[in-house]
C-alpha positions as semicolon CSV with decimal commas, in nm:
position;residue;x (nm);y (nm);z (nm)
1;M;0,009;0,011;0,011
2;Q;0,299;0,219;0,044
3;D;0,282;0,328;-0,340
4;I;-0,077;0,441;-0,309
5;F;-0,022;0,612;0,044
6;K;0,251;0,815;-0,126
7;Y;0,019;0,920;-0,437
8;I;-0,237;1,020;-0,169
9;E;0,014;1,218;0,001
10;E;0,144;1,408;-0,283
11;H;-0,212;1,497;-0,420
12;N;-0,379;1,587;-0,063
13;D;-0,373;1,940;-0,187
14;E;-0,550;1,848;-0,511
15;A;-0,799;1,666;-0,305
16;I;-0,850;1,942;-0,040
17;G;-0,893;2,188;-0,351
18;E;-1,180;1,949;-0,493
19;L;-1,354;1,964;-0,130
20;I;-1,328;2,354;-0,151
21;Q;-1,501;2,345;-0,459
22;L;-1,795;2,118;-0,369
23;C;-1,828;2,311;-0,035
24;R;-1,900;2,624;-0,209
25;L;-2,206;2,469;-0,330
26;P;-2,482;2,587;-0,081
27;S;-2,664;2,265;-0,084
28;V;-2,889;2,302;0,194
29;S;-3,183;2,039;0,158
30;A;-3,387;2,234;0,426
31;K;-3,410;2,512;0,158
32;G;-3,394;2,315;-0,139
33;E;-3,073;2,500;-0,239
34;A;-2,840;2,419;-0,507
35;I;-2,932;2,036;-0,494
36;G;-2,926;1,960;-0,855
37;E;-2,597;2,168;-0,908
38;T;-2,436;1,959;-0,627
39;A;-2,572;1,631;-0,757
40;E;-2,421;1,715;-1,120
41;W;-2,089;1,807;-0,950
42;V;-2,063;1,475;-0,760
43;S;-2,172;1,275;-1,060
44;G;-1,919;1,453;-1,277
45;R;-1,633;1,344;-1,036
46;L;-1,765;0,997;-1,021
47;R;-1,777;0,977;-1,401
48;A;-1,408;1,104;-1,430
49;L;-1,309;0,789;-1,184
50;G;-1,469;0,557;-1,451
51;F;-1,778;0,511;-1,279
52;E;-2,146;0,470;-1,443
53;V;-2,375;0,697;-1,280
54;R;-2,740;0,750;-1,247
55;V;-2,922;0,990;-1,087
56;I;-3,250;0,859;-0,935
57;E;-3,535;1,035;-0,750
58;K;-3,621;0,855;-0,424
59;S;-4,006;0,853;-0,531
60;A;-3,929;0,718;-0,881
61;A;-3,985;0,388;-0,995
62;K;-3,697;0,145;-0,962
63;G;-3,409;0,249;-1,161
64;E;-3,577;0,556;-1,334
65;V;-3,379;0,848;-1,441
66;S;-3,454;1,172;-1,254
67;S;-3,592;1,440;-1,468
68;S;-3,646;1,716;-1,207
69;G;-3,333;1,709;-1,007
70;A;-3,518;1,772;-0,686
71;Q;-3,312;1,598;-0,372
72;P;-3,225;1,294;-0,578
73;V;-2,976;1,002;-0,501
74;V;-2,658;0,957;-0,714
75;Y;-2,624;0,599;-0,787
76;A;-2,252;0,495;-0,906
77;E;-2,076;0,174;-0,982
78;S;-1,787;0,035;-1,123
79;L;-1,783;-0,363;-1,165
80;S;-1,421;-0,512;-1,139
81;Q;-1,281;-0,610;-1,465
82;S;-0,983;-0,824;-1,245
83;F;-1,230;-1,060;-1,043
84;Q;-1,193;-1,372;-1,131
85;E;-1,413;-1,680;-1,023
86;G;-1,294;-1,838;-0,679
87;H;-1,152;-1,506;-0,557
88;H;-1,299;-1,503;-0,217
89;S;-1,331;-1,230;0,038
90;P;-1,292;-1,288;0,416
91;A;-1,427;-0,961;0,487
92;A;-1,732;-1,076;0,290
93;E;-1,774;-1,424;0,428
94;G;-2,142;-1,461;0,584
95;Q;-2,232;-1,121;0,527
96;G;-2,457;-0,941;0,262
97;R;-2,630;-1,084;-0,061
98;E;-2,852;-1,289;0,126
99;K;-3,112;-1,035;0,140
100;G;-3,011;-0,887;-0,189
101;T;-2,968;-1,026;-0,519
102;P;-2,627;-1,175;-0,602
103;S;-2,380;-1,035;-0,890
104;S;-2,105;-1,177;-1,028
105;A;-1,829;-0,998;-0,848
106;P;-1,758;-0,887;-0,491
107;T;-1,893;-0,559;-0,410
108;L;-1,832;-0,272;-0,156
109;L;-2,105;-0,008;-0,128
110;F;-2,017;0,345;0,021
111;Y;-2,328;0,562;0,164
112;N;-2,281;0,937;0,193
113;H;-2,492;1,263;0,135
114;Y;-2,427;1,572;-0,080
115;D;-2,664;1,805;0,122
116;V;-2,583;2,001;0,428
117;Q;-2,758;2,188;0,728
118;P;-2,837;2,539;0,702
119;A;-2,564;2,783;0,803
120;E;-2,777;3,007;1,011
121;P;-2,687;3,202;1,248
122;L;-2,451;3,347;0,981
123;E;-2,308;3,591;1,217
124;L;-2,164;3,334;1,440
125;W;-1,932;3,240;1,142
126;T;-1,555;3,349;1,174
127;S;-1,563;3,322;0,782
128;P;-1,854;3,279;0,538
129;P;-2,005;2,937;0,566
130;F;-1,990;2,860;0,172
131;E;-1,669;3,025;0,132
132;P;-1,423;2,758;0,253
133;M;-1,124;2,906;0,449
134;M;-0,808;2,757;0,571
135;R;-0,680;2,864;0,924
136;D;-0,403;2,694;1,120
137;G;-0,416;2,338;0,922
138;N;-0,806;2,322;0,969
139;L;-1,055;2,388;0,674
140;Y;-1,361;2,591;0,798
141;G;-1,694;2,583;0,587
142;R;-2,040;2,423;0,590
143;G;-2,033;2,063;0,514
144;V;-1,641;2,011;0,527
145;C;-1,684;1,730;0,772
146;D;-2,067;1,653;0,762
147;D;-2,040;1,501;0,478
148;K;-1,872;1,644;0,190
149;G;-1,507;1,593;0,337
150;N;-1,589;1,217;0,392
151;L;-1,705;1,200;0,045
152;V;-1,402;1,386;-0,123
153;A;-1,156;1,169;0,082
154;R;-1,317;0,843;-0,052
155;L;-1,311;0,971;-0,408
156;A;-0,946;1,090;-0,348
157;A;-0,857;0,714;-0,230
158;L;-1,029;0,568;-0,526
159;R;-0,850;0,831;-0,771
160;A;-0,485;0,712;-0,619
161;W;-0,575;0,329;-0,681
162;R;-0,691;0,382;-1,013
163;E;-0,360;0,587;-1,100
164;V;-0,109;0,376;-0,928
165;R;-0,273;0,057;-0,997
166;G;-0,461;0,091;-1,301
167;E;-0,811;-0,042;-1,168
168;F;-0,977;-0,109;-0,814
169;P;-0,962;-0,444;-0,659
170;C;-1,325;-0,502;-0,645
171;S;-1,668;-0,377;-0,740
172;L;-1,764;-0,052;-0,602
173;K;-2,086;0,112;-0,576
174;F;-2,205;0,448;-0,428
175;C;-2,536;0,573;-0,310
176;I;-2,511;0,916;-0,249
177;E;-2,859;1,090;-0,110
178;G;-2,934;1,465;-0,095
179;D;-3,194;1,501;0,197
180;E;-3,010;1,333;0,510
181;E;-3,003;1,622;0,668
182;I;-3,382;1,661;0,677
183;G;-3,437;1,309;0,764
184;S;-3,385;1,080;0,453
185;P;-3,719;1,080;0,368
186;Q;-3,828;0,785;0,155
187;M;-3,509;0,604;0,191
188;E;-3,641;0,287;0,319
189;E;-3,881;0,260;0,042
190;F;-3,615;0,361;-0,206
191;V;-3,360;0,087;-0,071
192;E;-3,656;-0,159;-0,098
193;A;-3,737;-0,042;-0,481
194;N;-3,358;-0,067;-0,576
195;R;-3,226;-0,369;-0,362
196;E;-3,106;-0,523;-0,672
197;L;-2,917;-0,205;-0,738
198;L;-2,759;-0,191;-0,435
199;A;-2,680;-0,538;-0,373
200;A;-2,309;-0,533;-0,216
201;D;-2,123;-0,779;0,012
202;A;-2,067;-0,493;0,267
203;C;-2,126;-0,101;0,330
204;V;-1,914;0,189;0,457
205;W;-2,119;0,431;0,609
206;E;-2,103;0,818;0,562
207;G;-1,825;0,908;0,792
208;S;-1,660;0,888;1,133
209;G;-1,364;1,061;1,303
210;V;-1,119;1,041;1,595
211;T;-1,117;1,104;1,964
212;W;-0,968;1,381;2,138
213;D;-0,639;1,217;2,167
214;G;-0,660;1,128;1,789
215;R;-0,769;0,766;1,803
216;P;-0,981;0,640;1,501
217;M;-1,304;0,528;1,604
218;I;-1,525;0,289;1,385
219;P;-1,916;0,323;1,468
220;L;-2,079;0,009;1,377
221;G;-2,453;0,174;1,425
222;V;-2,700;0,491;1,472
223;K;-2,964;0,584;1,703
224;G;-3,317;0,605;1,564
225;L;-3,514;0,961;1,531
226;L;-3,841;1,072;1,568
227;Y;-3,865;1,429;1,458
228;V;-4,191;1,632;1,556
229;E;-4,328;1,994;1,563
230;L;-4,567;2,067;1,847
231;G;-4,797;2,383;1,780
232;C;-5,044;2,558;1,976
233;E;-5,304;2,839;1,900
234;T;-5,513;2,996;2,187
235;I;-5,671;3,312;2,038
236;S;-5,735;3,447;1,695
237;H;-5,440;3,682;1,694
238;D;-5,213;3,833;1,929
239;A;-5,329;4,089;2,202
240;H;-5,202;4,314;2,436
241;S;-5,023;4,195;2,716
242;S;-5,264;4,340;2,987
243;Y;-5,512;4,101;2,882
244;G;-5,301;3,846;3,035
245;T;-5,571;3,843;3,297
246;I;-5,836;3,686;3,121
247;L;-5,667;3,545;2,758
248;P;-5,494;3,214;2,731
249;N;-5,129;3,256;2,609
250;A;-4,998;3,000;2,362
251;A;-4,642;3,041;2,474
252;W;-4,739;2,955;2,819
253;R;-4,998;2,696;2,708
254;L;-4,717;2,509;2,524
255;T;-4,456;2,533;2,764
256;W;-4,683;2,354;3,020
257;A;-4,708;2,073;2,785
258;L;-4,351;2,052;2,688
259;S;-4,276;2,033;3,068
260;T;-4,464;1,705;3,088
261;I;-4,260;1,550;2,859
262;K;-3,922;1,521;3,050
263;G;-3,840;1,552;3,402
264;L;-3,555;1,760;3,592
265;D;-3,378;1,421;3,628
266;E;-3,374;1,412;3,235
267;R;-3,579;1,092;3,224
268;V;-3,839;1,105;2,916
269;L;-4,191;1,099;3,101
270;I;-4,412;0,969;2,788
271;E;-4,576;0,661;2,941
272;G;-4,393;0,333;2,780
273;F;-4,111;0,513;2,628
274;Y;-3,844;0,307;2,782
275;D;-4,051;-0,016;2,752
276;D;-3,866;-0,152;2,435
277;V;-3,550;-0,048;2,519
278;R;-3,279;-0,344;2,462
279;E;-3,015;-0,382;2,731
280;P;-2,664;-0,360;2,560
281;T;-2,468;-0,690;2,480
282;A;-2,172;-0,776;2,699
283;E;-1,943;-0,715;2,385
284;E;-2,126;-0,346;2,378
285;R;-2,096;-0,256;2,697
286;A;-1,711;-0,344;2,714
287;A;-1,685;-0,137;2,381
288;I;-1,797;0,167;2,568
289;E;-1,581;0,071;2,843
290;A;-1,265;0,062;2,644
291;M;-1,308;0,403;2,535
292;P;-1,118;0,685;2,644
293;D;-1,271;0,907;2,920
294;E;-1,347;1,238;2,752
295;E;-1,583;1,393;2,968
296;W;-1,340;1,684;3,067
297;E;-1,262;1,775;2,700
298;T;-1,620;1,765;2,601
299;R;-1,724;1,981;2,902
300;K;-1,437;2,236;2,806
301;A;-1,539;2,225;2,468
302;Y;-1,910;2,329;2,546
303;G;-1,800;2,542;2,847
304;I;-2,003;2,365;3,117
305;K;-1,883;2,272;3,464
306;E;-2,082;1,942;3,477
307;A;-2,309;1,723;3,252
308;V;-2,669;1,685;3,287
309;A;-2,768;1,477;3,610
310;G;-2,404;1,531;3,731
311;L;-2,286;1,234;3,503
312;R;-1,889;1,131;3,520
313;G;-1,648;0,886;3,384
314;L;-1,824;0,555;3,228
315;D;-2,168;0,654;3,337
316;F;-2,115;0,969;3,103
317;R;-2,009;0,749;2,797
318;L;-2,262;0,493;2,846
319;R;-2,544;0,733;2,855
320;H;-2,401;0,941;2,544
321;Y;-2,386;0,624;2,324
322;L;-2,671;0,403;2,464
323;A;-2,960;0,609;2,597
324;P;-3,230;0,742;2,428
325;T;-3,312;1,135;2,453
326;A;-3,585;1,427;2,413
327;T;-3,447;1,724;2,293
328;I;-3,614;2,078;2,225
329;D;-3,434;2,233;1,892
330;G;-3,667;2,527;1,865
331;L;-3,921;2,735;2,026
332;T;-4,076;3,017;1,840
333;S;-4,343;3,248;1,977
334;G;-4,450;3,594;2,025
335;Y;-4,211;3,906;2,000
336;Q;-3,836;3,828;1,930
337;G;-3,678;4,150;1,784
338;D;-3,485;4,411;1,967
339;G;-3,625;4,603;2,242
340;A;-3,967;4,564;2,412
341;K;-4,314;4,489;2,293
342;T;-4,576;4,391;2,545
343;V;-4,773;4,120;2,350
344;L;-4,946;3,807;2,475
345;P;-4,896;3,563;2,181
346;A;-5,188;3,368;2,015
347;R;-4,917;3,068;1,853
348;A;-4,650;2,889;1,969
349;L;-4,453;2,635;1,786
350;A;-4,184;2,385;1,922
351;K;-3,966;2,151;1,754
352;M;-3,815;1,854;1,933
353;D;-3,644;1,525;1,854
354;F;-3,603;1,222;2,035
355;R;-3,299;0,990;1,948
356;L;-3,410;0,636;1,965
357;V;-3,205;0,331;2,068
358;P;-3,257;-0,077;2,005
359;D;-3,562;-0,170;2,013
360;Q;-3,742;0,147;1,995
361;D;-4,010;0,229;1,709
362;P;-4,041;0,594;1,621
363;H;-4,389;0,512;1,490
364;D;-4,460;0,405;1,825
365;I;-4,312;0,670;1,984
366;M;-4,507;0,911;1,814
367;T;-4,835;0,734;1,896
368;K;-4,721;0,727;2,271
369;L;-4,615;1,088;2,259
370;R;-4,992;1,153;2,131
371;K;-5,151;0,939;2,400
372;H;-4,946;1,124;2,659
373;L;-5,032;1,498;2,551
374;D;-5,398;1,395;2,548
375;S;-5,365;1,194;2,918
376;H;-5,225;1,506;3,028
377;G;-5,509;1,752;2,905
378;F;-5,319;1,872;2,623
379;G;-5,529;1,759;2,348
380;D;-5,534;2,078;2,142
381;I;-5,169;2,067;2,105
382;T;-5,109;1,978;1,750
383;L;-4,854;1,712;1,634
384;R;-4,672;1,719;1,298
385;E;-4,402;1,473;1,209
386;F;-4,090;1,571;1,013
387;G;-3,903;1,273;1,016
388;A;-3,884;0,899;1,163
389;E;-3,577;0,657;1,104
390;H;-3,528;0,312;1,289
391;P;-3,190;0,249;1,519
392;A;-2,990;0,010;1,337
393;G;-2,641;-0,144;1,377
394;T;-2,378;-0,434;1,319
395;P;-2,259;-0,676;1,537
396;I;-1,918;-0,619;1,671
397;G;-1,801;-0,975;1,568
398;A;-1,898;-0,931;1,203
399;P;-1,597;-1,042;0,997
400;F;-1,653;-0,696;0,806
401;V;-1,546;-0,521;1,152
402;G;-1,215;-0,679;1,172
403;V;-1,134;-0,579;0,831
404;M;-1,222;-0,196;0,889
405;R;-1,026;-0,220;1,209
406;E;-0,706;-0,341;1,002
407;A;-0,745;-0,104;0,740
408;V;-0,827;0,218;0,969
409;R;-0,504;0,083;1,164
410;D;-0,313;0,124;0,845
411;G;-0,462;0,441;0,737
412;F;-0,447;0,629;1,071
413;G;-0,129;0,490;1,235
414;A;-0,298;0,408;1,539
415;E;-0,519;0,127;1,704
416;P;-0,931;0,205;1,615
417;L;-1,176;0,198;1,874
418;I;-1,500;0,002;1,814
419;V;-1,809;0,187;1,872
420;P;-2,142;0,009;1,893
421;T;-2,330;0,287;1,781
422;M;-2,303;0,660;1,684
423;A;-2,476;0,920;1,923
424;G;-2,649;1,060;1,605
425;T;-2,857;0,902;1,345
426;G;-2,883;0,822;0,970
427;P;-3,079;0,612;0,735
428;L;-2,874;0,299;0,840
429;Y;-3,199;0,084;0,886
430;P;-3,281;-0,042;0,533
431;F;-2,896;-0,114;0,442
432;I;-2,890;-0,373;0,739
433;E;-3,242;-0,485;0,745
434;T;-3,331;-0,483;0,392
435;L;-3,005;-0,556;0,212
436;G;-2,848;-0,760;0,486
437;L;-2,519;-0,577;0,485
438;P;-2,276;-0,557;0,754
439;V;-2,180;-0,180;0,807
440;A;-1,856;-0,023;0,950
441;D;-1,741;0,364;0,927
442;C;-1,443;0,578;0,915
443;G;-1,416;0,942;0,829
444;V;-1,258;1,276;0,843
445;G;-1,422;1,428;1,182
446;Y;-1,297;1,534;1,550
447;P;-1,451;1,629;1,849
448;D;-1,411;1,981;1,787
449;A;-1,559;1,989;1,383
450;R;-1,867;2,183;1,505
451;I;-2,058;1,990;1,268
452;H;-2,429;2,162;1,224
453;A;-2,283;2,439;1,410
454;P;-2,108;2,794;1,296
455;D;-1,746;2,723;1,215
456;E;-1,780;2,365;1,111
457;N;-1,413;2,227;1,015
458;I;-1,210;1,941;0,979
459;R;-0,805;1,901;1,032
460;I;-0,605;1,837;0,726
461;E;-0,410;1,592;0,886
462;D;-0,728;1,409;0,946
463;F;-0,840;1,430;0,613
464;L;-0,520;1,272;0,488
465;R;-0,523;0,976;0,723
466;A;-0,901;0,890;0,656
467;T;-0,819;0,876;0,293
468;K;-0,552;0,629;0,311
469;A;-0,751;0,421;0,550
470;V;-1,053;0,390;0,272
471;A;-0,729;0,319;0,029
472;A;-0,619;0,041;0,262
473;L;-0,983;-0,088;0,318
474;L;-1,006;-0,172;-0,081
475;G;-0,683;-0,361;-0,052
476;R;-0,760;-0,573;0,264
477;F;-1,140;-0,619;0,170
478;W;-1,015;-0,870;-0,111
479;G;-0,684;-0,924;-0,007
480;A;-0,542;-0,750;-0,304
């Protein structure tokens, strides 16, 4: 692999230049901005690497080419020309294919997304979010970590293989969606409709990173998600605040409803919320115990003296990775401008997400949330669902996990940590449950990457090492 690593090092500046180009495209899926343009940029780079590319609407029939360009999936494949009958991949042994349709060559599938979170509040960025800027060995800009940096690192690894060896060592596929940041709507249906197209032996997920002390992490799963909006309307229009004596205030009404959902001890109070939570296996708990204690670094990064509920040490890690959550993401009501305005608001809105763990079902939690509000006298509070994803994960003992461990060790030059699940969410469920794929992850991030926040960034050294890890994975996956 040293020849390929040498190429990656010598061409890293070119790869960063491509990342800057991609991050200049403001592909904010929540606003529908630059989606078609970004999909075309990604498609062009894959075609330049020899991939056959299709742009497919999630709502389209199987394999149908998109005509609207609205938040499509970029699908690409490069079928290995060097594959010979009888060539065997220990990484794929007993993995994949079982629920998909077999093909003639062993295949590695990459999942990524090309959309990004909104950049607001813009005034909190040190430099403009869509004008990527290099400072002190870090690249700043919206999407440089989540997820465009991971995607470009993978393309750079493939370019190195092609330039140095002339071809890829196995068949490769990409599934790159354009609306992951709004909950990957219809992804389960898309995977089901295109299961033959996406059939593979293993999947590399969207991206991971390193710990505070620089050790690479290999996550094997994600939490589930339920994203909802709660609404309240109490009077026909805003009133003078002096009418607080006799008129119901929507902001207070919604606040009282929200206060019934979670207690001061951080425990979710929705009846039956924890009923289906699966206890972690001994292997999963051991993996969390083996992770470094990063409580102090996390508290320092976010400027807090202690974590919620006074969590410390191992309890801090166990809760972060293995516990479900209920989070208020935003509140809107009444006057929020400069100065004073004495007004009694007629309407109030709150956005919430629930991160879920195995075996919680987002649709079941939605039903329980509605029942909870009704039973507490808040039947007037409206509920609107914006996203629902199931938790999913790959067993620690899967053969592909061992191969990913070796590849990440090669690329980062350090022993990786196996993480049973991310604390966040992605549309992993259909890739595991429908396609039957083992899934593992590696990537360009680090704890202060500030994804979803102002001044999102990556360290160039992490980008380089992640590129090498992907290149090493291709070689180790099929023993090339």
